[in-house]
TILUM-165633 format. One record per residue: y, x, z of N, C-alpha, C in turn. Coordinates in pm, whole numbers, plus 50000, padded with zeros to 5 digits. Example, Ala and Ser with C-alpha at 12.3 -4.5 7.8 and 13.67 -1.06 7.14 Angstrom:
494315131950780495505123050780496705132050780 497755128550708498945136750714500035129050787 
END
This chain:
086441763732715086291776232701085611782132549 086441789432459086021792132334084601800432307 083711796032243082491804132229082561815032099 083211825332134083531833532007082121839831918 081181839431972080001846831901079271836831839 079161822131836078211816131791077971816131629 079041820231580078761822731419078331832931389 078041840431478077811856631441076501860331379 075451853631422074101855731380073271844331387 072401840931302071491830031323070101833531337 069801846231380068571853731381068091850431490 066691847831515066131840331660065351854031713 065281857431804064211866731883062931862131883 061881869431851060471865331899060141863232037 059841850432060059481844932206058541854132269 058561859332413057611862732459056741853532514 055361858432527054161848432599054771841432715 054951850732831055651845032946057111850932964 058101843733012059241845233044059651841233182 060701838433256061201835133379062121823233320 061851811833468062861804133443064041806133520 064841795233542066051798233614065901798733790 064781793933808064351796833970063591813433974 063601818933879062731829633908061061827833858 060681816033852059251816433836058671816433682 057561820533679056991822133530057031810133453 057131810233342057651802733237057341804633100 057001793533031057051796632868058511792432812 058971798032703059881795632641059761784332519 060711773732553060511765132452061031769932308 060191763632195060871768032076062151761232041 063031767331961064471764631925064381746231910 063681741931820063811728731812063351720031941 062621723531996062181716432126063461716632247 063771730932231064811736932348066031728732303 066521727232183067741718532136067561703432199 066501699832143066121684232176066261681032330 065451692632408065521691132573066961692032623 067861699632573069561699432610070291689032557 069731681532447070481672832413070421659532495 068951657132493068471645032563068921643232720 069111658732785069381658232937070431661832956 071151669132902072451678432929073651668932919 074501671333025075791663833051076871671833062 076761687233030077801694433041078361695933174 077691695833284077831691633420076901705633479 077581708933581076751718433672075421714433719 074151721933706072911716633777072631723633862 071351722233956071061731634071070761745334015 070551750533924070171763233860071311766333777 072181761233718073061763733586074271760333582 074981766433526076561758333532076811754133400 077991746433371078331738533256078431750533117 079011759033131079401769933048077961776532978 076851779433072075461780933020075081771232958 075011759532947074491748832903075021746932754 076381747832759077151746732625076861759132527 076711770632590076501780032519074891779832469 073951775932533072461774732503072491763732378 073241753832377073391743532305073791748132160 074831756232168075491758332049074441768931963 074051779632049073261789332012071811783931952 071661773632004070101767931959070411759831833 071501755131820071981748231714071961757031578 072691766831594072611778931502071051784131481 069981782031535068731787131503067871778131414 068381766331412067711757931325068221750031201 068001743531137068811737130993069941727331042 070841728430975071921717031002071271701931021 070471697330928069721686930919069291683431055 068571692931104067801688931244068771687131343 070001695331336070911693931437071611678031417 071761674531320072231660431279071321649631358 070031651031298068781641831366068951641631544 069021656331610069051655931721070171647531773 071361649931732072571642931750072331628631756 071721622531651071511610631646070751604731741 069421612431782068551608931871068981605832013 069741618932059070451622532165071421607832205 072051603532110073041591032122072291579132124 071731576132013071031562131984069521559832057 068941571332097067771569532171067771572132314 068141585632364068491587132459069691585632570 070661578432467072171571432521072691581232588 072591595232547073821606032593075181604832536 076051608232611077471609032571077921621732512 078121633432598078671645532553077891652632453 076771654732502075751666732397075811660132273 075621649532193075781642932083077061645031996 078051647732089079481648932033079591664832020 079211671932103079141686732080078391690131943 077401685231936076361686631794077291680431679 078101669931687078601664031572079761673731555 080391678431655081541688531617081151700631553 080031708031611079331718631527078951715331398 078601702531368078211699531213079381699031128 080601697131207082091699831117082511710531073 081701722731106081731734231072080491739030983 079561731331004078141737230963077771729930806 078251715530803077481707130699078701694930676 079611693130570080661685830592079921671630561 078971672630462078441658330405077561653330533 076871660830606075991655430713076971652630849 078181659730852079211655030947079371639630913 079821635830796080491623530743079391613830771 077991616730743076961606130767076671604530924 076691614330994076531611031123077591605931212 079041608231174079911606031256080061590131336 079691580831235079651568231286078641563831367 077571570731367076551571331441076801575531603 077421584731601077741593531719078851586531800 080001584231690081481579531745081261563731758 080591556931832080491542631847081151534531936 082261542732000083471535832105084401546532079 085561539932148086741549232201086761559132244 085751557532380085551565832448085061580532399 083891576832314083071587932242084301592632113 085201586232066086241589831978087031600532048 087511598232173088661606932241087741617932313 086281617732330085491628932370085541642332242 085301633832107085271641831993086561650531996 087601643131998088811651631989089281662232096 088731659232213088761668032309087941679532319 086511680232258085941690632225086461696332096 086721691331991087201698931889088461707731907 089381701432015090381709732036090441719732168 089141721132230088861725932335088751743432298 088281743632195087911757932176086231759732168 085711746832198084291750232222083341753232109 083831752931995083151756331864083871767131768 084691772231860085621781231809086731782231738 087441768131759088531766131692089501756431811 090341754831783091281746931840092151735631784 091761734031683092521722531588091341713331529 091681701831492090821691231436090251694931297 091021698431224090631701431058091041690530996 090911691930852091311682630768090211667630792 089091669930777088241665530766087781656430870 087501663130999087401655631120088721645231140 089741650131115091111643031122090791629231069 090511633230933090171621630856089091608530906 088261615830960086951605631035087791596931142 088301606131237088951601131339090091586531290 090921591031204091831580331164090841569131077 089791571131009089191560430970088451551031070 088231556331155087551550531281088791539831370 089861547831388091061540231436091521527831356 091501529431196091881520231136090901507631102 089761511431115088771502531075088271494131226 088881499831340088081494731451088831482231511 087811472831552088531458031601089401460431726 090081448831715091051448131834090401453031970 089361448431997088471450632135088541465232167 087971472532033087551486632044088851495832062 090041491632004091411497831993092101496532145 091671483932213092031481132328091401490332436 089911492332432089181498732542089561512432499 089721516632348090101530832361091421536532406 092191526732424093571531032504093411531632671 091961533332730091551534832861091551548732871 092111556032958091561570732996092481580232947 092381592733003093181603432929092441614732917 093151627232862092391640332842091611640632730 091821635832600092881631332579093141615132582 094261608132592094551595532584094771591732428 094671579832422094601573532276096171578832208 097071576132297098401580432243098261597032206 097651604632289097561618732240096641621832098 095761610232077094971610831978095811605731838 096751596031872097521593231760098731601431718 099011608231815100131620631804099831631031726 097911634131737097431642731657097051641631524 096931629831490096071624431355097221619531282 098081610231358099381602031275098291594231162 097521583531195097271575631112098231565131047 098201565330930099051552730837098981539830886 099431530930947099121517330998098741510530835 097671499730835097641494830745097981477630756 098191474430847098861462030896099931462130996 100601453930982101901450331089101251450931228 100241444931260099541444631382099161460431428 098781469731311098311483131338099761489931392 100811488231325102141494231331102571489731477 102261477331529103191472431635102181479631756 100851479131736099601483031849100011500831863 100431509031753100241523131793101741524431852 102611514631803104241516531906103931513232026 103111504232064103091497732194102081512432261 101331518432202100531529232283101481541432279 102221541432181103111555332210104581553132279 104441540732328105621539332418107051537232343 107001531932242108011530332128108271515932121 109391511732071109651496332048108721487331946 108311480031981107381468231885108011454131911 107161448931852107461432731860106411426331937 106401418632058105391412332110104621402332039 104971396231955104141387031871103471395231761 103731407231715102981414931635101541421731706 101631422631817100371428031863099301421331858 098141428231888096851420431898096831409332005 096061395131968096311387432074096241390932199 094831397532232094711401332367095781409032460 096461417232364097191428032412098601419432466 098841408732352099971399332394099741392832508 098491389432567098201378832655098151389132781 097721402732772098021413432886099281413632925 099941417332829101811418532863102211406932916 102111394132893102511382032916102031380733064 100861382933106100361383333228100771392633360 101101406033286101751415133364103141410733412 104011404033298105351398733313105581386933404 104241381033437104451367633494104461354533402 104691356233286105011345433212103811340833153 102631344833206101251336733175100471338333305 099661328733331098961331033451097531329533450 097051331333325095591329533284095291344233253 094081347333318093531366233299093281367033183 093841374433128093521379232979092081385132973 091511383432861089981391332856090231404032795 090541412832874090641426432855089671435532939 089451446132917089001456533003089161455433160 088471454733261088631455433382089971465033422 089651476933373090791489833411092231483433389 092381475733300093781473133263094451459533374 093531457333460094141448033557094011449433707 093071460733728093041463233876094241469933958 095091472833876096271480633953097631466533958 096921455033973097911445033936097361437834097 098501427234137098281420534255097311408734230 096191406334252095091395734188094631388634320 094741377034294093831368834400092541365334374 091891359434463090391357834435089951352734325 090321340434288090271332034163090681342734023 091541351834055091741357733928090711369133913 090251377434039089061385934031087831378333972 087621366834007086601356933973086531354633812 087781352333746087591352633608087611368133551 087991377233616087401391933557085891393533557 085521385733644083851389233668083221378233536 083981366933518083391359633414083551366533299 084491371533260084971377933134084321391633107 084031397633233083301413033202081881413233150 081521426733100080711431033034079401431733144 078221431633096077311434233186077421448733257 077571460233193077671470633271078981470033374 080211462633321081051461533429080721455333557 079851443533532079491436733655078561447933758 077651454333676076941460333764077441472233833 078631478033800079281488133830080421481833969 080541468433927081751464134029081201451734125 080031455034172079581443634267080361443834395 080601454334446080891455734592082571454234568 083371455634458084661452434441084891438434460 084031431134364084041415934369083721410734531 082781414034594082741412334726083881414134820 084531428034804085761428434892086821418134860 086731416334729087931403434699087481390034707 086741388134759086211372934802085531364334669 085121370034597084711364934467083641355434483 082631361234609081401353634611081521342734715 082761341334780083191330334840083481317434779 083851321134673084171306334564082861301934511 082951289834527081851280534503081221281734367 079801286034349079411286834211079301301134156 080291308034215080441323734164079281332434173 078581329334287077441338734296076241337234200 076161324634171075081320534090075531325033914 076971323533889077311327733782077311344833756 077341352233858077181368333834075841369033836 074981361933928073591364133919072901362833806 073191350633718073021346333568073161356333491 074521362033507075041369933409074221385133426 073851390033525072941399433535071611399433508 071271386833488069761385633464069461379033305 071061383533249070731376933103070011387832997 068971383432940068041394232886068651402432763 069531393332701070041399032576071141407332610 071821407032722072901413632758072251426232852 071221428732917070481438132958070321447632866 069741444032721069311452032621070391456932575 071331449832527072551455032465073541465932577 073171465132673073771475532767073411487132764 071961489932716071281502732694071521509632840 071321500332965071421505533086069941511833115 070161524333221069261533933225068671527533385 067401527033379066801525433521067281528733660 067811541633624068391549333741069701542933766 070361538633677071771531533680071581517233758 070471512633763070281501033836069881504133958 068981514533993068841517034110069841523034175 070941525734116072131534534187072981518834248 072901511534156073691500634176072961491334303 071591492534309071081486034429071221495134546 071271506534556071341514434678072601512334726 073661510234641075041509534679075481493434719 074731487234718074781472134774075371470434910 076571466134929077151464935080075841455235139 075981455935269074871447935326075341433735341 076411429735325076561413035315076581408235184 076011417335083076121413234956075231400134956 075261391134871074521376034848073011381434813 072171377734854070621382034839070291378034692 071051368134633070801363134492071011377934403 072081385034454072441392734357071501407034370 071041410134480070031421334483069171417134406 068351402234411067241397834327067581398834178 069111397034147069401399134014069161411333949 069541422734047069401437234010067901440033963 066871433534068065481437734075065091428333912 065491419333871065111411533759065481420533641 066721428233653067491434133536066371445633534 065971451133681065041464433658063911463233547 063251450133607061781446233552062101447333379 063231440233334063641437433186064071451333127 064581460933230065181476133193064071486333142 062961482733221061631488133211060281483733136 060941474533041059881463232981059111473732891 059481484932839058731495432764057911502932831 057561500932955056191507433031055191504232953 054421512032941053171510332869052111508432974 050921498232920049711501232984048721513332955 048451522233033047681532932990046211530033046 045461534032946043811532332972043091544733060 042241543933102041591554733183042021558033292 041641570333339042131576333465043421583633459 044421577333514045891584933479046391591433622 046811600933635047721606233744049051611833729 050021606233807051541610633754051781617433885 052491629033869053011639933961054171640433965 055011637334056056161632534091056991646534196 057711655634117058401667434169059261663834281 059031662934394059841661034511060341675134589 060661686034536060901697734571062441696834602 063161706534648064431708434686065501707734551 065221717234453065911714934343065901700034268 065261691934312065261679234279066431670034343 066811675434431068001668134487069281668834433 069121678534310070481679834201070551665834158 071941662634107072321648734073071581644933932 071301637533897070401637233762071271641533618 072641638333632073561639833547074321651333561 074171658133675074811672733719075701669233798 076751681733880077761681733925078911681933857 079771671033880081251671433847082401669233929 083101675033949084281671034057084751658034052 084561650834140084961638734156084281626734116 083201632434035082431621233939081171623633931 080201630334035079121630234080078561621434076 077121618334002076261608234017075681609334142 075441597234254074701596834368073371598434326 072821595734208071261594134184070831605734147 069771612034208069251627134204067961628734102 067871638834054066491639933997065311632734044 065241634934201063951627534259064081616234240 065161607134232065141591234259064741589034092 064971596434001064861591633866063391593033842 062911603933880061391607133868060671598033967 061111594334090060131582934175060471568334101 061521569234037061751554133963060721553033843 060891563433765059711564733669058301560333717 057871569533814056691569033854056371553033928 057291546433965057281533134064057091524333928 057691525333827057671516333708056121517233638 055691528733642054231531933586053561524833666 053321524233794052671520233875052471506433914 053841500233893053911488533879052981478133732 053271485933664052291482233510051051484333559 050571497833594049291499833605048991501933741 048351494533802048251496733945047201505333980 046141509133921045291519333906045811533633896 047121535633848047501550233857047441555733988 047071569233995047051576334113048561583934129 049371583834226050641590034231050451598834337 051051613234279050721626134357052401631534367 052991629834467054211636434521054091649734562 054781661034501054351673334541055751683034547 055271694834621056421704634631055781718634625 055251725834739054491735134741052951730234786 053191720334809051861708434844051851697334792 050691691034760050741677634751050901667634844 051801659334857052331651134985051621637234985 051291636135118051201621335146052221613735177 052231599335118053201587035116053251581935252 053941584035331053751575735452053651561635436 053301552635529052951540135527052611534035384 051441542435339051271539235197050401526935175 049731521335290049181508535279050031496435258 051181497135294052431487035285052731486835148 053131498635097053401499634957052151495234867 050881497034892049941491334836050011475934829 050461470134947050541457334951051651450634819 052791457334819053741454834751052891454434600 051761462434556051361468134411050351455334387 049841447234470049141438634449049461425634389 050791425334436051431410334383052011410634258 051751400734182052071401134018052861389433981 053681381034067054371370334028055871371234000 056151384333948057581388033925058071379633839 059441372433890060181363033808059691349433849 058751347433934058291330433961058731330834099 058271340334205058691336234353059381349334372 060831350834396061261360634416061121368234525 060271360634619059801366834752058681377734755 057941372034636056481381234649056481391134521 057811393634473057781404034368057431419434396 057011428534327056591440634360058151447234365 058511453634463059651459134486059721475534445 059981478134322060011485934239061141496534313 062331491434364063271499834419062721506434562 062041496334632061531502934779060521516834757 059731512134653058561522334633059301535434591 060231532434487060831547234406061511555134563 062021545834647063051550134783062241556934838 060721551534879059781559234958059541575334921 059271577634794059131587834731060311597734727 061541589934698062561598734705062991606234848 062611596834956062851601335069062281616935094 061051617135047060251628835095060941646435010 062091643734973062621654634881062781665734951 062471678334913062931690335005061451701034977 061901713735009060971725134985060771730134858 059881740934829059721748834717059151740834621 058741748434478058281740534372057041747634326 056021742834330054681746334280054291735634174 054451735134069054101724733973052421724133940 051821736233990050191736233979049591728434057 050011724234193049301719734286048451706334253 049251698534202048531683134171047341688634076 047631695834000046151701033908045101707033978 045521719334060044711724734133043991714034242 044371704434314043691694634374042681688834292 043251683834169042441675634102041151685234041 041281697334032040071706933966039241707434109 039991707634210039151709034371038121697934385 038631685034330038101673934351036971672134233 037051677234137036261676534043036641664534002 037981660033988038361645433938037841643033774 037871629333764037761622733613039281620633568 039621627233493041301624833440041241624233297 041971612733230042411612133075043721616033071 044671614033181045831616833148046651621533288 047671633533276048461635933386050091635033340 050441630133406052201628233360052911635133473 053821644733433054731650033534056181644533504 056741644133619058131641233623058881653233700 059511660133672060011672933729061101682133647 061821690933702062821699433649061971710233580 060921712133614060201724733560060471735933620 061161737633728061681750933770060341755433912 059151756433837058351761633920058341776433958 058311778534092058371793534122057291797634225 056781791134296056071793234436054191793234406 053821792834267052521792034263052131804434288 050601805134323049841813134378048951822734286 048921821734139048081827534044048361842034016 047661849734038048171864834047048791865833918 049991877633930050931880933812050211885133679 048841892233720048111899233611047781889333521 047511877433573047001866233456047911863033340 048791864333342050091863833266049991849133204 050151843133322050261826733267050641820733397 051201805433382051611799533462050361791933574 050831789933700049651782133759049441772933697 050391763533624049771748533567048831754433458 049021763233365048271765533283046781772133326 046711777233434045481783833498044751772533518 045361762433614044521753833647044171739133575 045031738233450044981727733329043641733633261 043501744933237042281752033199040901748733249 041041749233368039821744533431039611729633456 040661723133450040701709933458039841706133319 040251709733207039721708833081038121709333059 037801719733144036421723033127035551711833177 036121703233242035281690133278035731676833233 037161678033170037941668133097038401670332961 037361674432884037951679932763038781671932684 039011659532716039811650732620041101645632670 041251652032813042231649932908043911655032826 044661647832859046231649532786047061655032890 047941662032884049241662932990050821661232932 051641654733008052671651632945053751658533053 054621664933033055621668833120057141665233073 057431656033155058941651433126059771658633210 060621664033155061751673233222063081665733217 063641665733344064791656333364065921666833352 065931679433343067111687433335067181695733195 068411698133187069141707833049068461723633081 067361725433066066861740533106065661741732947 065681754732922064931760832837063361764432803 063171760632919061521768432938060851755533021 059421758733010058561747533054057141755033107 056531748133203055361753333252054251755233172 054091745133050053241744032980053601743432831 053071752832742053561753832618052911745032516 053781736732433053151726132319052091729632290 051131718032290049511719232212049171706432178 048021703932114047431692732085047371682832174 046921689932320046881679632408047921679732524 048891688732501050161690132606051361685932529 052321676232591053511670232521054471674132638 055601680132568056691681732663058111675232595 058481667732694059721658232640060601661232756 061821654332720062831656232819064101643932792 064571638832905065271628332924064861617533009 065871604933068065831600133138065991584033097 065981579632977066071568432921064741562032900 064621549632873063131540532843062661546632732 063201554832639062571560832531061271570832581 061271576132698060271582132746058951575332758 059121560732805058061555832784057271550732686 058011550832556057621550032426056721560132376 057371573232425056821583832362055521586932426 055411582132554054151588732643053031578232606 053611562932569052381555632505051841560932372 052691564632274052391571032135051631583232155 051771589532246050811598632243049671598332326 049511590632414048281583532467047251579932373 047861571532260047011564832150046931571932056 047161584632046047021593231951047691591731815 049181585731838049831582831728051081595131706 051141603631763052071611331746051611625031687 052131630631607052351643231524051881654431617 051181665831585051041679131633052321684131715 053301681731648054571688431720054961675531808 054631665131829054821655531939056381651031900 057061653932023058411648232046059481653631925 059201666131902060361673331799059831662631677 058631661231653058361652931500058941640131511 059231633331642059741618631624061121622731603 062031633931617063191634731578063601636031446 062491647231397062641649531236062201638131150 061611628731199061271615531114062501607431098 063661608731194064661602631185065221603031033 065571590630963066071592730816067591589030843 068601600530809069851598430843070381590130740 069741585830632070361576430527070491562730570 069681560130659069361547130726070091544430834 071531543330783072651541830919072151532430971 071871518630897071781504431001070791504931100 069771514331086068831514031168069091520231301 070051530231308070191535931428071661531131489 072391525931393073801520231459073631510231554 074561511031667074371504531792075271490931753 
END
């Protein structure tokens, strides 16, 4: 849907002291830079518990016009390279094509790092989202440069998916082939005549396999093979050739096709899942590992479940050790039942915000056994069977004896099972004040949609602000971190020297919290981390 007013004005209204969030509760409006960063690091342009996709998009575009184009560019880089987001960086890139041509050219290869991102960019440019329905000469040239410089593997992967397909993109941009191989591949994609021997080697192998003139499974993306009638050994070859992420996402598929019944295949797949370099390269989210673990079929070999737990430990390698008395507040209210990546018809993630929050908290608890965990909705909740959970947390032999590891998945699942009820983000702080507790840091994992606090409206502040000020009277050096998992533009605590608001669900969250705890971050905290990005140092950020 076209946004016809985004270029009409760049004036920003002065924010009020107290506003209202999407749930109707009192909140503080994030400043433009922080709000844009929040949306870019958490937004998937899908429907959330309180907001639809169009509102998200309008907010992103309008906020981007309230800041300098350079900050838009840096936010896009951060969202893609650090927060590992897909859609929001492409939206910001598309907007840059209208705001600043030089910045657009610099940022393009950092955001468009695979064929899927290329097709996303073309779709957004032609959708009318930024006020136009054509690519324009510069975007068209950048798209063609990507196509003509892409590797065979990148082009083959780009030829998977629709809306638009790679064929659609070729018809729109008309890249001029530089080689005979390019000419043949473009003809192949467009359904025109081509010479088989002129195609990339992998495509030749794929077509020969499809025609039955070759029996060896080609090393191509799994999606190009699954519509064929394959036997167990051929499925096993797919598993051997596949990427780390493909393995994670298709474990039950391999089980259904009897791959694990083939001698040695369980170990081969488990070893691939525990490949530390592959885990790092995959940029897997901890919540994606939890999703894979939760979805495992009951008869999955236990070596595979253990391999996912190992991968989880490596995926959270950035969890810091925090000094002093640390409290982690986990929002288990009803709105946290929303999918962490939003609702999208036919493709909604089964992992909820509460799952991601519980997983973050459990990872911190794994590394810092003395951390206090406080799940809350309109009250601070008690974790059932916590003594058994504590037994898990006393074991520290991960990777040595698989049967004695701390089960982060199980602990996270305990917290996630509590989800329901209203939201009062002030409750953990209120309890700490009543206890006269000694606190050095409080970390919240929430969607920040507090609405049920009992502080009188005449106080003109949120419940969190009310109790934070009381807590600071006895803990003057305490710090507060509010991690927001959803693409909203309000917060329960405004930014301050002792308060940091950050958004996202990648492992970058751990790094930011550690820097804040060590007094290594600028007064503007998270936003300053984005502003420090040097756009000219492309190799530093390129994946």
